C-alpha positions as CSV (number, residue, x, y, z in Angstrom):
1,X,100.3,-5.5,169.5
2,X,100.5,-2.9,166.8
3,X,103.6,-2.7,164.7
4,X,106.1,0.0,165.5
5,X,106.4,2.2,162.4
6,X,108.0,5.4,163.6
7,X,111.7,4.4,163.7
8,X,112.8,1.9,161.1
9,X,116.6,2.5,160.8
10,X,117.4,-0.6,158.7
11,X,115.6,-0.3,155.4
12,X,115.3,-3.5,153.3
13,X,116.3,-3.1,149.7
14,X,114.0,-4.4,147.0
15,X,113.2,-3.3,143.4
16,X,110.1,-1.6,144.7
17,X,112.1,0.3,147.4
18,X,114.6,1.4,144.8
19,X,111.9,2.6,142.4
20,X,110.2,4.6,145.1
21,X,113.5,6.0,146.3
22,X,114.4,7.0,142.8
23,X,111.0,8.6,142.4
24,X,111.5,10.6,145.5
25,X,114.8,11.9,144.2
26,X,113.2,12.9,140.9
27,X,110.6,15.1,142.6
28,X,111.3,18.6,141.4
29,X,111.6,21.6,143.7
30,X,108.8,23.2,141.8
31,X,106.4,20.3,142.8
32,X,107.6,20.5,146.4
33,X,107.0,24.3,146.5
34,X,103.5,23.7,145.1
35,X,102.7,21.1,147.7
36,X,103.9,23.3,150.5
37,X,102.4,26.6,149.3
38,X,101.2,29.0,152.1
39,X,97.9,28.0,153.7
40,X,95.6,29.3,156.3
41,X,98.1,28.8,159.1
42,X,100.4,31.4,157.5
43,X,97.8,34.1,157.8
44,X,97.5,34.1,161.6
45,X,99.1,36.6,164.0
46,X,102.8,35.8,164.4
47,X,103.6,37.9,167.5
48,X,104.6,35.4,170.2
49,X,103.8,37.8,173.0
50,X,100.3,38.4,171.7
51,X,99.7,34.7,171.4
52,X,101.2,33.8,174.7
53,X,99.4,36.6,176.7
54,X,96.1,35.6,175.2
55,X,96.5,32.0,176.1
56,X,97.9,32.8,179.6
57,X,95.3,35.3,180.5
58,X,92.5,32.9,179.5
59,X,94.0,30.1,181.6
60,X,94.5,32.4,184.6
61,X,90.9,33.7,184.4
62,X,89.6,30.1,184.0
63,X,91.4,28.2,186.7
64,X,93.0,30.8,189.0
65,X,96.6,32.0,189.5
66,X,97.6,29.5,192.2
67,X,96.3,26.6,190.0
68,X,98.8,27.3,187.2
69,X,100.8,24.2,188.2
70,X,102.9,23.0,185.3
71,X,105.3,20.2,184.9
72,X,108.7,20.1,186.7
73,X,110.6,18.6,183.7
74,X,110.0,19.3,180.0
75,X,111.6,17.1,177.4
76,X,111.2,18.6,174.0
77,X,111.4,15.8,171.5
78,X,111.9,17.0,167.9
79,X,113.1,15.6,164.7
80,X,112.6,15.0,161.0
81,X,109.8,12.8,159.7
82,X,110.7,9.2,160.2
83,X,113.5,10.0,162.7
84,X,111.9,7.8,165.4
85,X,110.3,10.2,167.8
86,X,107.4,7.8,168.5
87,X,109.8,4.8,169.0
88,X,112.3,6.6,171.2
89,X,109.8,8.5,173.4
90,X,109.2,5.2,175.2
91,X,112.9,4.7,175.8
92,X,113.4,8.3,177.0
93,X,110.5,7.9,179.4
94,X,112.3,4.9,180.9
95,X,115.6,6.7,181.1
96,X,114.1,9.7,182.9
97,X,111.7,7.6,185.0
98,X,108.5,9.1,183.6
99,X,105.4,7.1,184.0
100,X,103.0,9.4,182.0
101,X,102.5,8.9,178.3
102,X,104.2,11.4,176.0
103,X,102.2,14.4,174.8
104,X,102.1,14.0,171.0
105,X,101.3,17.5,169.8
106,X,99.9,16.3,166.4
107,X,97.4,14.1,168.2
108,X,96.1,17.1,170.2
109,X,95.2,18.9,167.0
110,X,92.2,17.0,165.6
111,X,90.0,19.9,164.4
112,X,88.9,19.7,160.7
113,X,91.0,22.6,159.8
114,X,94.1,21.2,161.6
115,X,93.5,17.9,159.9
116,X,93.3,19.5,156.4
117,X,96.6,21.4,157.0
118,X,98.4,18.2,158.2
119,X,97.2,16.2,155.2
120,X,98.6,18.8,152.9
121,X,102.0,18.5,154.6
122,X,101.7,21.8,156.4
123,X,101.7,22.8,160.0
124,X,98.8,23.9,162.3
125,X,98.8,27.5,163.5
126,X,100.8,28.5,166.6
127,X,97.8,30.0,168.4
128,X,95.9,26.7,168.4
129,X,98.9,24.6,169.2
130,X,100.0,26.8,172.2
131,X,96.5,27.0,173.6
132,X,95.7,23.3,173.5
133,X,99.2,22.3,174.7
134,X,99.3,24.6,177.7
135,X,96.0,23.2,178.9
136,X,97.4,19.7,178.5
137,X,100.5,20.5,180.5
138,X,98.3,21.5,183.5
139,X,97.0,18.0,183.9
140,X,98.1,16.3,187.2
141,X,99.5,13.3,185.3
142,X,102.3,15.5,183.9
143,X,103.2,17.3,187.2
144,X,106.6,15.6,187.6
145,X,107.7,15.6,184.0
146,X,106.6,14.9,180.4
147,X,107.8,14.5,176.9
148,X,106.5,16.9,174.2
149,X,106.7,15.0,171.0
150,X,106.7,17.5,168.1
151,X,107.0,20.8,170.0
152,X,108.2,23.5,169.3
153,X,108.2,23.5,165.5
154,X,108.4,27.3,164.8
155,X,110.2,30.3,166.1
156,X,106.9,31.6,167.5
157,X,106.4,28.4,169.4
158,X,110.0,28.6,170.7
159,X,109.3,32.1,172.0
160,X,106.0,31.1,173.5
161,X,107.7,28.2,175.3
162,X,110.4,30.6,176.6
163,X,107.7,32.9,177.9
164,X,106.0,29.9,179.6
165,X,109.3,28.8,181.3
166,X,109.8,32.4,182.5
167,X,106.3,32.4,184.0
168,X,107.1,29.0,185.7
169,X,110.2,30.5,187.2
170,X,108.2,33.5,188.5
171,X,105.7,31.1,190.1
172,X,108.6,29.1,191.6
173,X,110.0,32.3,193.2
174,X,106.5,33.5,194.3
175,X,105.5,30.3,196.1
176,X,109.0,29.0,197.1
177,X,108.5,29.9,200.8
178,X,104.9,29.0,201.0
179,X,103.0,25.7,201.8
180,X,102.3,25.4,198.0
181,X,106.0,25.3,197.1
182,X,105.9,21.6,196.1
183,X,103.5,22.5,193.3
184,X,105.7,25.2,191.8
185,X,109.2,23.6,191.5
186,X,112.0,25.1,189.4
187,X,111.5,23.8,185.8
188,X,114.1,21.8,183.9
189,X,114.0,21.8,180.1
190,X,115.8,19.4,177.8
191,X,115.7,19.6,174.0
192,X,116.3,16.3,172.3
193,X,116.6,16.5,168.5
194,X,116.7,13.4,166.4
195,X,118.2,14.0,162.9
196,X,118.2,12.0,159.7
197,X,118.9,13.2,156.1
198,X,116.3,13.7,153.5
199,X,116.8,10.4,151.6
200,X,116.5,8.4,154.8
201,X,113.5,10.4,155.9
202,X,111.6,9.8,152.6
203,X,112.5,6.1,152.5
204,X,111.3,5.6,156.1
205,X,108.0,7.5,155.5
206,X,107.2,5.4,152.4
207,X,108.2,2.2,154.1
208,X,106.0,3.1,157.1
209,X,103.1,3.8,154.7
210,X,103.5,0.4,153.0
211,X,103.6,-1.5,156.4
212,X,100.6,0.3,157.7
213,X,98.6,-0.3,154.5
214,X,99.5,-4.0,154.6
215,X,98.6,-4.2,158.3
216,X,95.2,-2.5,157.7
217,X,94.4,-4.7,154.7
218,X,95.1,-7.8,156.9
219,X,92.9,-6.5,159.7
220,X,90.0,-5.8,157.3
221,X,90.5,-9.2,155.7
222,X,90.8,-11.3,158.9
223,X,88.8,-9.1,161.3
224,X,91.5,-9.3,163.9
225,X,93.4,-6.3,165.1
226,X,93.1,-2.5,165.0
227,X,93.1,-0.2,162.0
228,X,96.1,2.3,162.2
229,X,95.8,5.8,160.8
230,X,97.6,6.1,157.5
231,X,99.1,9.4,156.7
232,X,98.7,10.6,153.1
233,X,102.3,11.8,153.1
234,X,103.4,8.2,153.8
235,X,102.1,7.0,150.4
236,X,103.2,9.8,148.1
237,X,106.9,10.5,147.4
238,X,106.2,14.2,146.6
239,X,104.3,14.7,149.9
240,X,107.0,12.8,151.8
241,X,109.7,15.1,150.4
242,X,107.5,18.1,151.0
243,X,107.1,17.1,154.6
244,X,110.9,16.9,155.1
245,X,111.4,20.2,153.3
246,X,108.9,21.9,155.7
247,X,110.9,20.4,158.6
248,X,114.1,21.8,157.2
249,X,112.8,25.2,156.3
250,X,110.5,25.9,159.3
251,X,111.3,23.5,162.1
252,X,115.0,23.0,161.9
253,X,116.0,26.6,162.7
254,X,113.5,26.6,165.5
255,X,115.0,23.5,167.0
256,X,118.5,24.9,166.6
257,X,117.6,28.0,168.5
258,X,116.8,25.9,171.6
259,X,120.5,25.3,172.2
260,X,120.9,28.9,173.2
261,X,118.3,28.5,176.0
262,X,118.0,24.9,177.3
263,X,120.0,21.7,177.7
264,X,120.4,20.6,174.1
265,X,121.0,17.1,172.9
266,X,121.6,16.4,169.2
267,X,121.1,12.7,168.3
268,X,122.2,11.2,165.0
269,X,119.2,8.9,164.5
270,X,120.5,7.3,161.3
271,X,121.3,3.9,162.8
272,X,119.9,0.9,164.5
273,X,117.5,1.3,167.4
274,X,120.1,0.0,169.9
275,X,122.7,2.6,168.6
276,X,120.2,5.5,168.9
277,X,119.2,4.4,172.4
278,X,122.8,4.3,173.5
279,X,123.3,7.8,172.2
280,X,120.2,9.0,174.0
281,X,121.2,7.4,177.3
282,X,124.6,9.1,177.1
283,X,123.0,12.4,176.5
284,X,120.4,12.2,179.2
285,X,122.6,11.0,182.1
286,X,121.3,12.5,185.3
287,X,123.0,15.7,186.4
288,X,121.9,16.8,189.8
289,X,123.4,20.3,189.6
290,X,121.2,21.0,186.6
291,X,118.0,19.4,187.8
292,X,117.7,19.8,191.6
293,X,116.3,22.9,193.2
294,X,119.4,25.1,194.1
295,X,118.8,24.7,197.8
296,X,118.4,20.9,197.5
297,X,121.6,20.7,195.6
298,X,123.5,22.9,198.1
299,X,122.3,20.5,200.8
300,X,123.7,17.3,199.2
301,X,126.7,18.6,197.2
302,X,129.2,18.1,200.0
303,X,128.7,14.3,199.7
304,X,131.0,12.6,197.1
305,X,129.7,11.3,193.8
306,X,130.0,7.6,193.3
307,X,131.9,8.3,190.0
308,X,134.4,10.3,192.0
309,X,135.0,7.6,194.5
310,X,135.8,5.1,191.7
311,X,138.3,7.4,190.0
312,X,141.2,6.7,192.4
313,X,139.7,3.5,194.0
314,X,142.5,1.2,192.7
315,X,145.3,3.5,193.8
316,X,143.8,3.8,197.3
317,X,143.4,0.0,197.5
318,X,147.1,-0.4,196.6
319,X,148.1,2.2,199.2
320,X,146.1,0.5,201.9
321,X,147.4,-3.0,201.2
322,X,151.0,-1.7,201.2
323,X,150.4,0.0,204.5
324,X,149.1,-3.2,206.0
325,X,152.3,-5.0,204.9
326,X,154.6,-2.2,206.2
327,X,152.8,-1.1,209.4
328,X,150.9,-4.2,210.5
329,X,152.9,-7.1,209.1
330,X,152.1,-9.8,211.6
331,X,148.4,-9.0,211.7
332,X,148.2,-8.8,207.9
333,X,149.7,-12.2,207.4
334,X,147.5,-13.6,210.1
335,X,144.5,-12.4,208.1
336,X,145.8,-13.8,204.9
337,X,146.3,-17.2,206.6
338,X,142.7,-17.1,207.8
339,X,141.4,-16.2,204.4
340,X,143.4,-18.9,202.7
341,X,142.6,-21.7,205.1
342,X,139.0,-21.0,206.2
343,X,137.4,-18.7,203.6
344,X,138.7,-19.9,200.3
345,X,137.6,-23.6,200.7
346,X,134.1,-22.3,201.2
347,X,134.3,-19.9,198.3
348,X,135.5,-22.7,196.0
349,X,132.5,-24.8,196.9
350,X,130.3,-22.0,195.6
351,X,132.2,-21.4,192.4
352,X,129.1,-22.1,190.3
353,X,126.7,-19.8,192.2
354,X,129.2,-16.9,192.5
355,X,128.1,-16.2,196.0
356,X,129.4,-17.6,199.3
357,X,128.5,-16.7,202.9
358,X,131.0,-17.4,205.7
359,X,130.1,-17.2,209.4
360,X,132.8,-16.9,212.0
361,X,132.9,-16.4,215.8
362,X,136.7,-15.8,215.8
363,X,137.6,-12.9,218.1
364,X,140.2,-12.0,215.6
365,X,137.5,-10.1,213.8
366,X,136.7,-7.9,216.8
367,X,139.4,-5.6,215.4
368,X,137.9,-3.2,212.8
369,X,141.2,-3.1,211.1
370,X,141.0,-6.9,210.5
371,X,137.6,-6.5,208.8
372,X,139.0,-3.8,206.5
373,X,141.9,-6.1,205.6
374,X,139.6,-9.0,204.7
375,X,137.5,-6.8,202.4
376,X,140.6,-5.2,200.7
377,X,142.4,-8.6,200.2
378,X,139.3,-10.0,198.5
379,X,138.9,-6.8,196.4
380,X,142.5,-7.1,195.2
381,X,141.8,-10.7,194.1
382,X,138.8,-9.6,192.1
383,X,136.0,-10.5,194.6
384,X,133.4,-8.3,196.2
385,X,133.3,-8.8,199.9
386,X,130.9,-7.4,202.5
387,X,131.2,-7.9,206.3
388,X,128.4,-7.7,208.8
389,X,128.3,-8.2,212.5
390,X,125.2,-10.1,213.9
391,X,124.4,-10.4,217.6
392,X,122.6,-13.6,218.7
393,X,121.1,-14.2,222.2
394,X,121.6,-17.7,223.6
395,X,120.3,-18.9,227.0
396,X,123.1,-19.2,229.6
397,X,121.5,-19.6,233.0
398,X,118.0,-20.4,234.3
399,X,117.0,-19.4,237.9
400,X,114.7,-22.2,239.2
401,X,113.4,-19.9,242.0
402,X,112.6,-16.8,240.0
403,X,112.2,-18.4,236.5
404,X,114.5,-15.8,235.1
405,X,116.6,-16.7,232.1
406,X,119.9,-15.1,231.6
407,X,121.2,-14.9,228.1
408,X,124.7,-14.6,226.7
409,X,125.2,-12.4,223.7
410,X,127.2,-14.1,220.9
411,X,128.8,-12.1,218.2
412,X,128.8,-13.7,214.7
413,X,130.8,-12.2,211.9
414,X,129.1,-12.8,208.5
415,X,131.0,-12.3,205.3
416,X,129.4,-12.3,201.9
417,X,131.8,-12.9,199.0
418,X,130.5,-12.4,195.5
419,X,132.2,-13.1,192.2
420,X,131.4,-14.1,188.7
421,X,130.1,-17.7,188.8
422,X,130.9,-20.5,186.4
423,X,128.7,-21.2,183.4
424,X,127.8,-24.9,183.1
425,X,127.2,-26.2,179.7
426,X,124.0,-28.2,179.5
427,X,123.7,-31.4,177.6
428,X,122.5,-30.9,174.1
429,X,123.1,-27.2,174.1
């Protein structure tokens, strides 16, 4: 398995680390500006409408209007170099239930010119990025949702994305009442921004570079494993700082602008992997009103949310128990006596497992109120009880002349009682 270099929140301290960290702090702004001086990508057309319309018209002419079937959910994953986009994209996929791999925009751009710009710490032009990306988004694997790692990075890309989402909404309205509606669902867009400061970014980039270099040397020496691409910026403090500055000067404003348009999630990624994952999970909790089609949401919104049921559950339990005592005193105490003398001994024998099953044919439980009392009494004592009614057919009479068997239906009440089982200490542990 290849090592994970994208998110390394805990940086070990060593003399070499300190020296490189100090070197990165001593890089002058003049050197940074020289390393990030304008390149070919700054000479292209910067009108988002021109770029978008060119790409869109080419796609429509090539595959046809009704085949412009884009993803339902777009998760825009952005962040500073070393913030952990690669590491956390897998976790985000799990949280959102996505089975397709993330689209890593930098991996899509492998032309010689794009490679030259990236190695210099710059960014590939918007026209090329938008064209390649839109074609990728049309692949069937991404129909239900996908993560875009590293997009958008410029204001022009933000505007092109906005125009794409508008087109997707137009297609949704156009096909909503047709047999093709399932292919043109209303899009949902989340922007997830991972942020770390400049010092942390430079340290992580350089640490990643050292780890990849050591890994590649070991592979070449032992002939076992796979060579991993080593970015030039991960070896040079000046280039690493330049890369962060490009992010702050060109990408940060673009990412900030997304909060005015889409669901925006700002994640402080300067912590352990577990801490960052916890923050991501909190931010990306499912919200049906934001993600379901409006008609679908209207159909289900009348049903209560599980979280709402739990808000006053304890107060409702207390109210019910008090009503049993006040309004059904004799029956309530009969139920308690039954639980104490017949249920609890069985539960105690299963104290290690944390699960006991009690069967009863007592006609006391024919009363639905009694079943409710049993469940509530166990709940008050900290157990989780479930009651089921099973019907069993048993032979009752056999007619010797006709051979007909008459059966009697027997009603069996089955109670499952769950609780936290006991932990046994093993010898020698």
